[in-house]
N, CA, C, O and the ligand as a Tripos MOL2 file, in Angstrom:
@<TRIPOS>MOLECULE
protein
  309   307    78     0     0
PROTEIN
NO_CHARGES

@<TRIPOS>ATOM
      1 N         255.4060   33.9090  283.0160 N.3       1 MET1
      2 CA        254.0460   34.2400  283.4680 C.3       1 MET1
      3 C         254.0500   35.1520  284.6840 C.2       1 MET1
      4 O         253.1590   35.9870  284.8380 O.2       1 MET1
      5 N         255.0560   34.9960  285.5580 N.am      2 CYS2
      6 CA        255.0380   35.7750  286.7960 C.3       2 CYS2
      7 C         254.9070   37.2760  286.5280 C.2       2 CYS2
      8 O         254.1400   37.9670  287.1990 O.2       2 CYS2
      9 N         255.6440   37.7650  285.5630 N.am      3 ARG3
     10 CA        255.6110   39.2040  285.3020 C.3       3 ARG3
     11 C         254.2180   39.6430  284.8760 C.2       3 ARG3
     12 O         253.6930   40.6380  285.3750 O.2       3 ARG3
     13 N         253.6130   38.8870  283.9390 N.am      4 GLN4
     14 CA        252.2530   39.2220  283.5000 C.3       4 GLN4
     15 C         251.2890   39.1480  284.6700 C.2       4 GLN4
     16 O         250.3630   39.9490  284.7930 O.2       4 GLN4
     17 N         251.5320   38.1650  285.5220 N.am      5 PHE5
     18 CA        250.6510   38.0210  286.6730 C.3       5 PHE5
     19 C         250.7300   39.2530  287.5580 C.2       5 PHE5
     20 O         249.7110   39.8200  287.9520 O.2       5 PHE5
     21 N         251.9570   39.6600  287.8650 N.am      6 VAL6
     22 CA        252.1360   40.8140  288.7430 C.3       6 VAL6
     23 C         251.4990   42.0570  288.1240 C.2       6 VAL6
     24 O         250.8760   42.8600  288.8180 O.2       6 VAL6
     25 N         251.6640   42.2050  286.8070 N.am      7 GLU7
     26 CA        251.0930   43.3820  286.1530 C.3       7 GLU7
     27 C         249.5680   43.3410  286.1300 C.2       7 GLU7
     28 O         248.9080   44.3790  286.1840 O.2       7 GLU7
     29 N         249.0160   42.1260  286.0480 N.am      8 GLY8
     30 CA        247.5650   42.0230  285.9210 C.3       8 GLY8
     31 C         246.8420   41.7280  287.2160 C.2       8 GLY8
     32 O         245.6260   41.5360  287.2290 O.2       8 GLY8
     33 N         247.6000   41.6900  288.3210 N.am      9 VAL9
     34 CA        246.9990   41.2170  289.5670 C.3       9 VAL9
     35 C         245.8370   42.0940  290.0340 C.2       9 VAL9
     36 O         244.8650   41.5930  290.5990 O.2       9 VAL9
     37 N         245.9390   43.4050  289.7970 N.am     10 THR10
     38 CA        244.8630   44.3040  290.2160 C.3      10 THR10
     39 C         243.5780   43.9880  289.4430 C.2      10 THR10
     40 O         242.4900   43.9240  290.0160 O.2      10 THR10
     41 N         243.7320   43.7930  288.1270 N.am     11 ASP11
     42 CA        242.5660   43.4400  287.3120 C.3      11 ASP11
     43 C         241.9850   42.1060  287.7660 C.2      11 ASP11
     44 O         240.7690   41.9230  287.8290 O.2      11 ASP11
     45 N         242.8900   41.1820  288.0790 N.am     12 TYR12
     46 CA        242.4370   39.8790  288.5530 C.3      12 TYR12
     47 C         241.6010   40.0290  289.8270 C.2      12 TYR12
     48 O         240.5190   39.4540  289.9470 O.2      12 TYR12
     49 N         242.1160   40.8000  290.7610 N.am     13 LEU13
     50 CA        241.4090   40.9890  292.0290 C.3      13 LEU13
     51 C         240.1050   41.7520  291.8400 C.2      13 LEU13
     52 O         239.1440   41.5540  292.5820 O.2      13 LEU13
     53 N         240.0830   42.6240  290.8410 N.am     14 GLU14
     54 CA        238.8590   43.3890  290.5980 C.3      14 GLU14
     55 C         237.8670   42.6160  289.7420 C.2      14 GLU14
     56 O         236.7310   43.0460  289.5450 O.2      14 GLU14
     57 N         238.3080   41.4730  289.2400 N.am     15 GLY15
     58 CA        237.4190   40.6410  288.4350 C.3      15 GLY15
     59 C         237.1570   41.1890  287.0420 C.2      15 GLY15
     60 O         236.1220   40.8930  286.4440 O.2      15 GLY15
     61 N         238.0900   41.9910  286.5160 N.am     16 THR16
     62 CA        237.8830   42.5830  285.1940 C.3      16 THR16
     63 C         238.6150   41.8330  284.0790 C.2      16 THR16
     64 O         238.5510   42.2350  282.9170 O.2      16 THR16
     65 N         239.3080   40.7470  284.4260 N.am     17 LEU17
     66 CA        240.0060   39.9730  283.3910 C.3      17 LEU17
     67 C         239.0270   39.0600  282.6530 C.2      17 LEU17
     68 O         238.0710   38.5580  283.2450 O.2      17 LEU17
     69 N         239.2710   38.8460  281.3500 N.am     18 PRO18
     70 CA        238.4350   37.8870  280.6070 C.3      18 PRO18
     71 C         238.5820   36.4800  281.1920 C.2      18 PRO18
     72 O         239.6370   36.1240  281.7180 O.2      18 PRO18
     73 N         237.5150   35.6870  281.0950 N.am     19 ASP19
     74 CA        237.5130   34.3440  281.6740 C.3      19 ASP19
     75 C         238.7150   33.5030  281.2720 C.2      19 ASP19
     76 O         239.2900   32.8020  282.1050 O.2      19 ASP19
     77 N         239.0960   33.5680  279.9990 N.am     20 GLU20
     78 CA        240.1860   32.6890  279.5580 C.3      20 GLU20
     79 C         241.5090   33.0900  280.2160 C.2      20 GLU20
     80 O         242.3770   32.2440  280.4280 O.2      20 GLU20
     81 N         241.6640   34.3670  280.5360 N.am     21 ILE21
     82 CA        242.8720   34.8180  281.2290 C.3      21 ILE21
     83 C         242.8300   34.3880  282.6950 C.2      21 ILE21
     84 O         243.8400   33.9820  283.2700 O.2      21 ILE21
     85 N         241.6400   34.4850  283.2810 N.am     22 VAL22
     86 CA        241.4720   34.0520  284.6730 C.3      22 VAL22
     87 C         241.8860   32.5820  284.8210 C.2      22 VAL22
     88 O         242.5370   32.2040  285.7950 O.2      22 VAL22
     89 N         241.4980   31.7650  283.8410 N.am     23 ILE23
     90 CA        241.8710   30.3450  283.8780 C.3      23 ILE23
     91 C         243.3920   30.1930  283.8420 C.2      23 ILE23
     92 O         243.9600   29.4100  284.6030 O.2      23 ILE23
     93 N         244.0430   30.9380  282.9620 N.am     24 LEU24
     94 CA        245.5090   30.8860  282.8830 C.3      24 LEU24
     95 C         246.1400   31.3210  284.2010 C.2      24 LEU24
     96 O         247.0870   30.7060  284.6920 O.2      24 LEU24
     97 N         245.5950   32.3890  284.7570 N.am     25 VAL25
     98 CA        246.1150   32.9070  286.0190 C.3      25 VAL25
     99 C         245.9800   31.8520  287.1080 C.2      25 VAL25
    100 O         246.9080   31.6300  287.8860 O.2      25 VAL25
    101 N         244.8220   31.2050  287.1590 N.am     26 GLU26
    102 CA        244.6080   30.2190  288.2140 C.3      26 GLU26
    103 C         245.4640   28.9770  288.0240 C.2      26 GLU26
    104 O         245.9110   28.3680  288.9960 O.2      26 GLU26
    105 N         245.6890   28.6050  286.7800 N.am     27 LEU27
    106 CA        246.6130   27.4970  286.5120 C.3      27 LEU27
    107 C         248.0100   27.8650  286.9910 C.2      27 LEU27
    108 O         248.7060   27.0530  287.6020 O.2      27 LEU27
    109 N         248.4080   29.0940  286.7070 N.am     28 HIS28
    110 CA        249.7320   29.5440  287.1320 C.3      28 HIS28
    111 C         249.8300   29.5670  288.6530 C.2      28 HIS28
    112 O         250.8170   29.1120  289.2300 O.2      28 HIS28
    113 N         248.7980   30.1010  289.2910 N.am     29 LEU29
    114 CA        248.7980   30.1650  290.7600 C.3      29 LEU29
    115 C         248.9110   28.7790  291.3760 C.2      29 LEU29
    116 O         249.5260   28.6030  292.4280 O.2      29 LEU29
    117 N         248.3090   27.7950  290.7060 N.am     30 ALA30
    118 CA        248.3190   26.4400  291.2430 C.3      30 ALA30
    119 C         249.7440   25.9070  291.3930 C.2      30 ALA30
    120 O         250.0090   25.1070  292.2890 O.2      30 ALA30
    121 N         250.6730   26.3450  290.5190 N.am     31 ASP31
    122 CA        252.0170   25.8240  290.7230 C.3      31 ASP31
    123 C         253.0860   26.8880  290.8850 C.2      31 ASP31
    124 O         254.2640   26.6360  290.6300 O.2      31 ASP31
    125 N         252.6770   28.0820  291.3110 N.am     32 CYS32
    126 CA        253.6810   29.1120  291.5800 C.3      32 CYS32
    127 C         253.4610   29.7170  292.9710 C.2      32 CYS32
    128 O         252.6550   30.6330  293.1350 O.2      32 CYS32
    129 N         254.1810   29.2000  293.9650 N.am     33 PRO33
    130 CA        254.0260   29.7010  295.3380 C.3      33 PRO33
    131 C         254.3410   31.1920  295.4570 C.2      33 PRO33
    132 O         253.7710   31.8790  296.3050 O.2      33 PRO33
    133 N         255.2500   31.6980  294.6090 N.am     34 HIS34
    134 CA        255.6210   33.1230  294.6810 C.3      34 HIS34
    135 C         254.4190   33.9980  294.3590 C.2      34 HIS34
    136 O         254.1330   34.9690  295.0590 O.2      34 HIS34
    137 N         253.7250   33.6410  293.2920 N.am     35 CYS35
    138 CA        252.5690   34.4390  292.8930 C.3      35 CYS35
    139 C         251.4220   34.2680  293.8790 C.2      35 CYS35
    140 O         250.6550   35.2040  294.1030 O.2      35 CYS35
    141 N         251.2960   33.0670  294.4780 N.am     36 ARG36
    142 CA        250.2560   32.8900  295.5040 C.3      36 ARG36
    143 C         250.5230   33.8180  296.6760 C.2      36 ARG36
    144 O         249.6090   34.4530  297.2010 O.2      36 ARG36
    145 N         251.7840   33.8910  297.0790 N.am     37 GLU37
    146 CA        252.1610   34.7530  298.1970 C.3      37 GLU37
    147 C         251.9300   36.2260  297.8290 C.2      37 GLU37
    148 O         251.4410   37.0180  298.6350 O.2      37 GLU37
    149 N         252.2950   36.5600  296.5940 N.am     38 TYR38
    150 CA        252.1170   37.9270  296.1210 C.3      38 TYR38
    151 C         250.6320   38.3040  296.1270 C.2      38 TYR38
    152 O         250.2550   39.3920  296.5610 O.2      38 TYR38
    153 N         249.8090   37.3910  295.6410 N.am     39 LEU39
    154 CA        248.3690   37.6220  295.6150 C.3      39 LEU39
    155 C         247.8230   37.8220  297.0300 C.2      39 LEU39
    156 O         247.0050   38.7090  297.2730 O.2      39 LEU39
    157 N         248.2870   36.9870  297.9490 N.am     40 ALA40
    158 CA        247.8380   37.1050  299.3390 C.3      40 ALA40
    159 C         248.2300   38.4660  299.9030 C.2      40 ALA40
    160 O         247.4500   39.1010  300.6140 O.2      40 ALA40
    161 N         249.4420   38.9070  299.5820 N.am     41 GLN41
    162 CA        249.9050   40.2190  300.0460 C.3      41 GLN41
    163 C         249.0600   41.3400  299.4650 C.2      41 GLN41
    164 O         248.6910   42.2820  300.1650 O.2      41 GLN41
    165 N         248.7560   41.2260  298.1660 N.am     42 MET42
    166 CA        247.9420   42.2400  297.5000 C.3      42 MET42
    167 C         246.5680   42.3260  298.1480 C.2      42 MET42
    168 O         246.0430   43.4150  298.3830 O.2      42 MET42
    169 N         245.9900   41.1480  298.4340 N.am     43 ARG43
    170 CA        244.6580   41.1410  299.0680 C.3      43 ARG43
    171 C         244.7120   41.8400  300.4120 C.2      43 ARG43
    172 O         243.8460   42.6500  300.7420 O.2      43 ARG43
    173 N         245.7560   41.5100  301.1960 N.am     44 ARG44
    174 CA        245.8830   42.1330  302.5210 C.3      44 ARG44
    175 C         246.0660   43.6330  302.3820 C.2      44 ARG44
    176 O         245.4540   44.4190  303.1040 O.2      44 ARG44
    177 N         246.9230   44.0200  301.4380 N.am     45 THR45
    178 CA        247.2210   45.4400  301.2600 C.3      45 THR45
    179 C         245.9830   46.2050  300.8250 C.2      45 THR45
    180 O         245.7120   47.2960  301.3260 O.2      45 THR45
    181 N         245.2230   45.6250  299.8790 N.am     46 ILE46
    182 CA        244.0230   46.2870  299.3920 C.3      46 ILE46
    183 C         242.9970   46.4120  300.5180 C.2      46 ILE46
    184 O         242.3810   47.4640  300.6940 O.2      46 ILE46
    185 N         242.8230   45.3350  301.2730 N.am     47 ALA47
    186 CA        241.8820   45.3770  302.3950 C.3      47 ALA47
    187 C         242.3040   46.4440  303.3910 C.2      47 ALA47
    188 O         241.4780   47.1840  303.9240 O.2      47 ALA47
    189 N         243.6100   46.5080  303.6300 N.am     48 LEU48
    190 CA        244.1610   47.4740  304.5670 C.3      48 LEU48
    191 C         243.9420   48.8940  304.0700 C.2      48 LEU48
    192 O         243.4770   49.7540  304.8170 O.2      48 LEU48
    193 N         244.2790   49.1400  302.7970 N.am     49 THR49
    194 CA        244.1490   50.4890  302.2510 C.3      49 THR49
    195 C         242.7090   50.9370  302.2640 C.2      49 THR49
    196 O         242.4110   52.1000  302.5350 O.2      49 THR49
    197 N         241.7930   49.9890  301.9610 N.am     50 ARG50
    198 CA        240.3790   50.3580  301.9420 C.3      50 ARG50
    199 C         239.8750   50.7140  303.3230 C.2      50 ARG50
    200 O         238.9610   51.5260  303.4690 O.2      50 ARG50
    201 N         240.4790   50.0990  304.3530 N.am     51 SER51
    202 CA        239.9740   50.3560  305.6950 C.3      51 SER51
    203 C         240.6860   51.5320  306.3560 C.2      51 SER51
    204 O         240.3340   51.9340  307.4650 O.2      51 SER51
    205 N         241.6740   52.0740  305.6800 N.am     52 LEU52
    206 CA        242.4320   53.1800  306.2550 C.3      52 LEU52
    207 C         241.9420   54.5290  305.7410 C.2      52 LEU52
    208 O         241.5850   54.6590  304.5700 O.2      52 LEU52
    209 N         241.9260   55.4980  306.5870 N.am     53 THR53
    210 CA        241.7290   56.8600  306.1290 C.3      53 THR53
    211 C         243.1110   57.4660  305.9240 C.2      53 THR53
    212 O         244.1230   56.8920  306.3260 O.2      53 THR53
    213 N         243.1360   58.6400  305.2880 N.am     54 GLU54
    214 CA        244.4210   59.2630  305.0400 C.3      54 GLU54
    215 C         245.1650   59.5610  306.3460 C.2      54 GLU54
    216 O         246.3900   59.4770  306.4230 O.2      54 GLU54
    217 N         244.3840   59.9100  307.3600 N.am     55 ARG55
    218 CA        245.0120   60.2290  308.6350 C.3      55 ARG55
    219 C         245.6890   59.0020  309.2340 C.2      55 ARG55
    220 O         246.7520   59.1060  309.8460 O.2      55 ARG55
    221 N         245.0580   57.8280  309.0500 N.am     56 ASP56
    222 CA        245.6780   56.5990  309.5360 C.3      56 ASP56
    223 C         247.0160   56.3550  308.8560 C.2      56 ASP56
    224 O         247.9860   55.9520  309.4980 O.2      56 ASP56
    225 N         247.0600   56.6050  307.5450 N.am     57 VAL57
    226 CA        248.3070   56.3870  306.8100 C.3      57 VAL57
    227 C         249.3950   57.3150  307.3400 C.2      57 VAL57
    228 O         250.5460   56.9110  307.5090 O.2      57 VAL57
    229 N         249.0100   58.5810  307.6030 N.am     58 ASP58
    230 CA        249.9760   59.5150  308.1660 C.3      58 ASP58
    231 C         250.4540   59.0650  309.5350 C.2      58 ASP58
    232 O         251.6140   59.2520  309.9050 O.2      58 ASP58
    233 N         249.5280   58.4670  310.2800 N.am     59 ALA59
    234 CA        249.8590   58.0510  311.6360 C.3      59 ALA59
    235 C         250.5860   56.7120  311.6650 C.2      59 ALA59
    236 O         251.0830   56.2910  312.7090 O.2      59 ALA59
    237 N         250.6440   56.0490  310.5190 N.am     60 MET60
    238 CA        251.2730   54.7360  310.4490 C.3      60 MET60
    239 C         252.7700   54.8530  310.7450 C.2      60 MET60
    240 O         253.4470   55.7210  310.1940 O.2      60 MET60
    241 N         253.2830   53.9790  311.6160 N.am     61 PRO61
    242 CA        254.7200   54.0540  311.8950 C.3      61 PRO61
    243 C         255.5240   53.8480  310.6100 C.2      61 PRO61
    244 O         255.1420   53.0500  309.7530 O.2      61 PRO61
    245 N         256.6190   54.5610  310.4840 N.am     62 ALA62
    246 CA        257.4220   54.5020  309.2640 C.3      62 ALA62
    247 C         257.8500   53.0780  308.9320 C.2      62 ALA62
    248 O         257.9150   52.7010  307.7620 O.2      62 ALA62
    249 N         258.1440   52.2810  309.9700 N.am     63 ASP63
    250 CA        258.6340   50.9290  309.6710 C.3      63 ASP63
    251 C         257.5310   50.0480  309.0810 C.2      63 ASP63
    252 O         257.8040   49.1780  308.2540 O.2      63 ASP63
    253 N         256.2910   50.2750  309.5050 N.am     64 VAL64
    254 CA        255.1660   49.5230  308.9330 C.3      64 VAL64
    255 C         254.9910   49.9050  307.4650 C.2      64 VAL64
    256 O         254.8150   49.0460  306.6010 O.2      64 VAL64
    257 N         255.0420   51.2040  307.2030 N.am     65 ARG65
    258 CA        254.9060   51.6840  305.8320 C.3      65 ARG65
    259 C         256.0300   51.1200  304.9570 C.2      65 ARG65
    260 O         255.7940   50.6960  303.8260 O.2      65 ARG65
    261 N         257.2330   51.1220  305.4860 N.am     66 ASP66
    262 CA        258.3760   50.5890  304.7460 C.3      66 ASP66
    263 C         258.1940   49.1130  304.4360 C.2      66 ASP66
    264 O         258.5030   48.6560  303.3350 O.2      66 ASP66
    265 N         257.6830   48.3580  305.4300 N.am     67 ARG67
    266 CA        257.4650   46.9210  305.2050 C.3      67 ARG67
    267 C         256.4460   46.6900  304.1030 C.2      67 ARG67
    268 O         256.6030   45.7770  303.2920 O.2      67 ARG67
    269 N         255.4120   47.5010  304.0700 N.am     68 LEU68
    270 CA        254.4060   47.3760  303.0150 C.3      68 LEU68
    271 C         255.0310   47.6290  301.6400 C.2      68 LEU68
    272 O         254.8080   46.8780  300.6900 O.2      68 LEU68
    273 N         255.8050   48.6860  301.5610 N.am     69 LEU69
    274 CA        256.4500   49.0170  300.2940 C.3      69 LEU69
    275 C         257.4320   47.9290  299.8980 C.2      69 LEU69
    276 O         257.5290   47.5510  298.7310 O.2      69 LEU69
    277 N         258.1620   47.4300  300.9010 N.am     70 GLN70
    278 CA        259.1450   46.3760  300.6700 C.3      70 GLN70
    279 C         258.4580   45.1160  300.1380 C.2      70 GLN70
    280 O         259.0100   44.4140  299.2910 O.2      70 GLN70
    281 N         257.2660   44.8350  300.6310 N.am     71 ALA71
    282 CA        256.5280   43.6450  300.2020 C.3      71 ALA71
    283 C         256.3030   43.6690  298.6970 C.2      71 ALA71
    284 O         256.3160   42.6200  298.0520 O.2      71 ALA71
    285 N         256.1000   44.8440  298.1370 N.am     72 PHE72
    286 CA        255.9140   44.9460  296.6920 C.3      72 PHE72
    287 C         257.2320   44.7260  295.9520 C.2      72 PHE72
    288 O         257.2820   44.0630  294.9160 O.2      72 PHE72
    289 N         258.2890   45.2970  296.5090 N.am     73 ARG73
    290 CA        259.5840   45.1900  295.8260 C.3      73 ARG73
    291 C         260.1480   43.7890  295.8690 C.2      73 ARG73
    292 O         260.8710   43.3710  294.9640 O.2      73 ARG73
    293 N         259.8100   43.0510  296.9400 N.am     74 ASP74
    294 CA        260.3640   41.7170  297.1280 C.3      74 ASP74
    295 C         259.9760   40.7230  296.0400 C.2      74 ASP74
    296 O         260.6900   39.7480  295.8030 O.2      74 ASP74
    297 N         258.8450   40.9680  295.3790 N.am     75 HIS75
    298 CA        258.4160   39.9820  294.3920 C.3      75 HIS75
    299 C         259.2180   40.1600  293.1040 C.2      75 HIS75
    300 O         259.0120   41.1060  292.3430 O.2      75 HIS75
    301 N         260.1320   39.2250  292.8880 N.am     76 ASP76
    302 CA        260.9620   39.2500  291.6870 C.3      76 ASP76
    303 C         260.5880   38.0860  290.8040 C.2      76 ASP76
    304 O         260.2870   36.9980  291.2950 O.2      76 ASP76
    305 N         260.6040   38.3010  289.5340 N.am     77 GLU77
    306 CA        260.3900   37.2280  288.5360 C.3      77 GLU77
    307 C         259.9960   35.9120  289.1700 C.2      77 GLU77
    308 O         259.7850   34.9260  288.4640 O.2      77 GLU77
    309 ZN        254.4780   33.1240  289.2850 Zn       78 ZN78
@<TRIPOS>BOND
     1     1     2 1
     2     2     3 1
     3     3     4 2
     4     3     5 am
     5     5     6 1
     6     6     7 1
     7     7     8 2
     8     7     9 am
     9     9    10 1
    10    10    11 1
    11    11    12 2
    12    11    13 am
    13    13    14 1
    14    14    15 1
    15    15    16 2
    16    15    17 am
    17    17    18 1
    18    18    19 1
    19    19    20 2
    20    19    21 am
    21    21    22 1
    22    22    23 1
    23    23    24 2
    24    23    25 am
    25    25    26 1
    26    26    27 1
    27    27    28 2
    28    27    29 am
    29    29    30 1
    30    30    31 1
    31    31    32 2
    32    31    33 am
    33    33    34 1
    34    34    35 1
    35    35    36 2
    36    35    37 am
    37    37    38 1
    38    38    39 1
    39    39    40 2
    40    39    41 am
    41    41    42 1
    42    42    43 1
    43    43    44 2
    44    43    45 am
    45    45    46 1
    46    46    47 1
    47    47    48 2
    48    47    49 am
    49    49    50 1
    50    50    51 1
    51    51    52 2
    52    51    53 am
    53    53    54 1
    54    54    55 1
    55    55    56 2
    56    55    57 am
    57    57    58 1
    58    58    59 1
    59    59    60 2
    60    59    61 am
    61    61    62 1
    62    62    63 1
    63    63    64 2
    64    63    65 am
    65    65    66 1
    66    66    67 1
    67    67    68 2
    68    67    69 am
    69    69    70 1
    70    70    71 1
    71    71    72 2
    72    71    73 am
    73    73    74 1
    74    74    75 1
    75    75    76 2
    76    75    77 am
    77    77    78 1
    78    78    79 1
    79    79    80 2
    80    79    81 am
    81    81    82 1
    82    82    83 1
    83    83    84 2
    84    83    85 am
    85    85    86 1
    86    86    87 1
    87    87    88 2
    88    87    89 am
    89    89    90 1
    90    90    91 1
    91    91    92 2
    92    91    93 am
    93    93    94 1
    94    94    95 1
    95    95    96 2
    96    95    97 am
    97    97    98 1
    98    98    99 1
    99    99   100 2
   100    99   101 am
   101   101   102 1
   102   102   103 1
   103   103   104 2
   104   103   105 am
   105   105   106 1
   106   106   107 1
   107   107   108 2
   108   107   109 am
   109   109   110 1
   110   110   111 1
   111   111   112 2
   112   111   113 am
   113   113   114 1
   114   114   115 1
   115   115   116 2
   116   115   117 am
   117   117   118 1
   118   118   119 1
   119   119   120 2
   120   119   121 am
   121   121   122 1
   122   122   123 1
   123   123   124 2
   124   123   125 am
   125   125   126 1
   126   126   127 1
   127   127   128 2
   128   127   129 am
   129   129   130 1
   130   130   131 1
   131   131   132 2
   132   131   133 am
   133   133   134 1
   134   134   135 1
   135   135   136 2
   136   135   137 am
   137   137   138 1
   138   138   139 1
   139   139   140 2
   140   139   141 am
   141   141   142 1
   142   142   143 1
   143   143   144 2
   144   143   145 am
   145   145   146 1
   146   146   147 1
   147   147   148 2
   148   147   149 am
   149   149   150 1
   150   150   151 1
   151   151   152 2
   152   151   153 am
   153   153   154 1
   154   154   155 1
   155   155   156 2
   156   155   157 am
   157   157   158 1
   158   158   159 1
   159   159   160 2
   160   159   161 am
   161   161   162 1
   162   162   163 1
   163   163   164 2
   164   163   165 am
   165   165   166 1
   166   166   167 1
   167   167   168 2
   168   167   169 am
   169   169   170 1
   170   170   171 1
   171   171   172 2
   172   171   173 am
   173   173   174 1
   174   174   175 1
   175   175   176 2
   176   175   177 am
   177   177   178 1
   178   178   179 1
   179   179   180 2
   180   179   181 am
   181   181   182 1
   182   182   183 1
   183   183   184 2
   184   183   185 am
   185   185   186 1
   186   186   187 1
   187   187   188 2
   188   187   189 am
   189   189   190 1
   190   190   191 1
   191   191   192 2
   192   191   193 am
   193   193   194 1
   194   194   195 1
   195   195   196 2
   196   195   197 am
   197   197   198 1
   198   198   199 1
   199   199   200 2
   200   199   201 am
   201   201   202 1
   202   202   203 1
   203   203   204 2
   204   203   205 am
   205   205   206 1
   206   206   207 1
   207   207   208 2
   208   207   209 am
   209   209   210 1
   210   210   211 1
   211   211   212 2
   212   211   213 am
   213   213   214 1
   214   214   215 1
   215   215   216 2
   216   215   217 am
   217   217   218 1
   218   218   219 1
   219   219   220 2
   220   219   221 am
   221   221   222 1
   222   222   223 1
   223   223   224 2
   224   223   225 am
   225   225   226 1
   226   226   227 1
   227   227   228 2
   228   227   229 am
   229   229   230 1
   230   230   231 1
   231   231   232 2
   232   231   233 am
   233   233   234 1
   234   234   235 1
   235   235   236 2
   236   235   237 am
   237   237   238 1
   238   238   239 1
   239   239   240 2
   240   239   241 am
   241   241   242 1
   242   242   243 1
   243   243   244 2
   244   243   245 am
   245   245   246 1
   246   246   247 1
   247   247   248 2
   248   247   249 am
   249   249   250 1
   250   250   251 1
   251   251   252 2
   252   251   253 am
   253   253   254 1
   254   254   255 1
   255   255   256 2
   256   255   257 am
   257   257   258 1
   258   258   259 1
   259   259   260 2
   260   259   261 am
   261   261   262 1
   262   262   263 1
   263   263   264 2
   264   263   265 am
   265   265   266 1
   266   266   267 1
   267   267   268 2
   268   267   269 am
   269   269   270 1
   270   270   271 1
   271   271   272 2
   272   271   273 am
   273   273   274 1
   274   274   275 1
   275   275   276 2
   276   275   277 am
   277   277   278 1
   278   278   279 1
   279   279   280 2
   280   279   281 am
   281   281   282 1
   282   282   283 1
   283   283   284 2
   284   283   285 am
   285   285   286 1
   286   286   287 1
   287   287   288 2
   288   287   289 am
   289   289   290 1
   290   290   291 1
   291   291   292 2
   292   291   293 am
   293   293   294 1
   294   294   295 1
   295   295   296 2
   296   295   297 am
   297   297   298 1
   298   298   299 1
   299   299   300 2
   300   299   301 am
   301   301   302 1
   302   302   303 1
   303   303   304 2
   304   303   305 am
   305   305   306 1
   306   306   307 1
   307   307   308 2
@<TRIPOS>SUBSTRUCTURE
     1 MET1         2 RESIDUE 1 A MET
     2 CYS2         6 RESIDUE 1 A CYS
     3 ARG3        10 RESIDUE 1 A ARG
     4 GLN4        14 RESIDUE 1 A GLN
     5 PHE5        18 RESIDUE 1 A PHE
     6 VAL6        22 RESIDUE 1 A VAL
     7 GLU7        26 RESIDUE 1 A GLU
     8 GLY8        30 RESIDUE 1 A GLY
     9 VAL9        34 RESIDUE 1 A VAL
    10 THR10       38 RESIDUE 1 A THR
    11 ASP11       42 RESIDUE 1 A ASP
    12 TYR12       46 RESIDUE 1 A TYR
    13 LEU13       50 RESIDUE 1 A LEU
    14 GLU14       54 RESIDUE 1 A GLU
    15 GLY15       58 RESIDUE 1 A GLY
    16 THR16       62 RESIDUE 1 A THR
    17 LEU17       66 RESIDUE 1 A LEU
    18 PRO18       70 RESIDUE 1 A PRO
    19 ASP19       74 RESIDUE 1 A ASP
    20 GLU20       78 RESIDUE 1 A GLU
    21 ILE21       82 RESIDUE 1 A ILE
    22 VAL22       86 RESIDUE 1 A VAL
    23 ILE23       90 RESIDUE 1 A ILE
    24 LEU24       94 RESIDUE 1 A LEU
    25 VAL25       98 RESIDUE 1 A VAL
    26 GLU26      102 RESIDUE 1 A GLU
    27 LEU27      106 RESIDUE 1 A LEU
    28 HIS28      110 RESIDUE 1 A HIS
    29 LEU29      114 RESIDUE 1 A LEU
    30 ALA30      118 RESIDUE 1 A ALA
    31 ASP31      122 RESIDUE 1 A ASP
    32 CYS32      126 RESIDUE 1 A CYS
    33 PRO33      130 RESIDUE 1 A PRO
    34 HIS34      134 RESIDUE 1 A HIS
    35 CYS35      138 RESIDUE 1 A CYS
    36 ARG36      142 RESIDUE 1 A ARG
    37 GLU37      146 RESIDUE 1 A GLU
    38 TYR38      150 RESIDUE 1 A TYR
    39 LEU39      154 RESIDUE 1 A LEU
    40 ALA40      158 RESIDUE 1 A ALA
    41 GLN41      162 RESIDUE 1 A GLN
    42 MET42      166 RESIDUE 1 A MET
    43 ARG43      170 RESIDUE 1 A ARG
    44 ARG44      174 RESIDUE 1 A ARG
    45 THR45      178 RESIDUE 1 A THR
    46 ILE46      182 RESIDUE 1 A ILE
    47 ALA47      186 RESIDUE 1 A ALA
    48 LEU48      190 RESIDUE 1 A LEU
    49 THR49      194 RESIDUE 1 A THR
    50 ARG50      198 RESIDUE 1 A ARG
    51 SER51      202 RESIDUE 1 A SER
    52 LEU52      206 RESIDUE 1 A LEU
    53 THR53      210 RESIDUE 1 A THR
    54 GLU54      214 RESIDUE 1 A GLU
    55 ARG55      218 RESIDUE 1 A ARG
    56 ASP56      222 RESIDUE 1 A ASP
    57 VAL57      226 RESIDUE 1 A VAL
    58 ASP58      230 RESIDUE 1 A ASP
    59 ALA59      234 RESIDUE 1 A ALA
    60 MET60      238 RESIDUE 1 A MET
    61 PRO61      242 RESIDUE 1 A PRO
    62 ALA62      246 RESIDUE 1 A ALA
    63 ASP63      250 RESIDUE 1 A ASP
    64 VAL64      254 RESIDUE 1 A VAL
    65 ARG65      258 RESIDUE 1 A ARG
    66 ASP66      262 RESIDUE 1 A ASP
    67 ARG67      266 RESIDUE 1 A ARG
    68 LEU68      270 RESIDUE 1 A LEU
    69 LEU69      274 RESIDUE 1 A LEU
    70 GLN70      278 RESIDUE 1 A GLN
    71 ALA71      282 RESIDUE 1 A ALA
    72 PHE72      286 RESIDUE 1 A PHE
    73 ARG73      290 RESIDUE 1 A ARG
    74 ASP74      294 RESIDUE 1 A ASP
    75 HIS75      298 RESIDUE 1 A HIS
    76 ASP76      302 RESIDUE 1 A ASP
    77 GLU77      306 RESIDUE 1 A GLU
    78 ZN78       309 GROUP 0 **** ****
């Protein structure tokens, strides 16, 4: 389930998944700390990206940008 979750997380956050899938996702989240953490990271990242202008991203220190990218790579199966 983790892989499907990671692939569908954007749809989940946007609320575009069918109800029956949302139920499956929430059941999975209830007993998968990895996906809960991943979801929390996605929410933070999306909130961050929405509040940033392009100039902010350019001005972002390289290590912060790297940590953000690393956060995505860290989620394995
Ligand atoms: Zn999972």
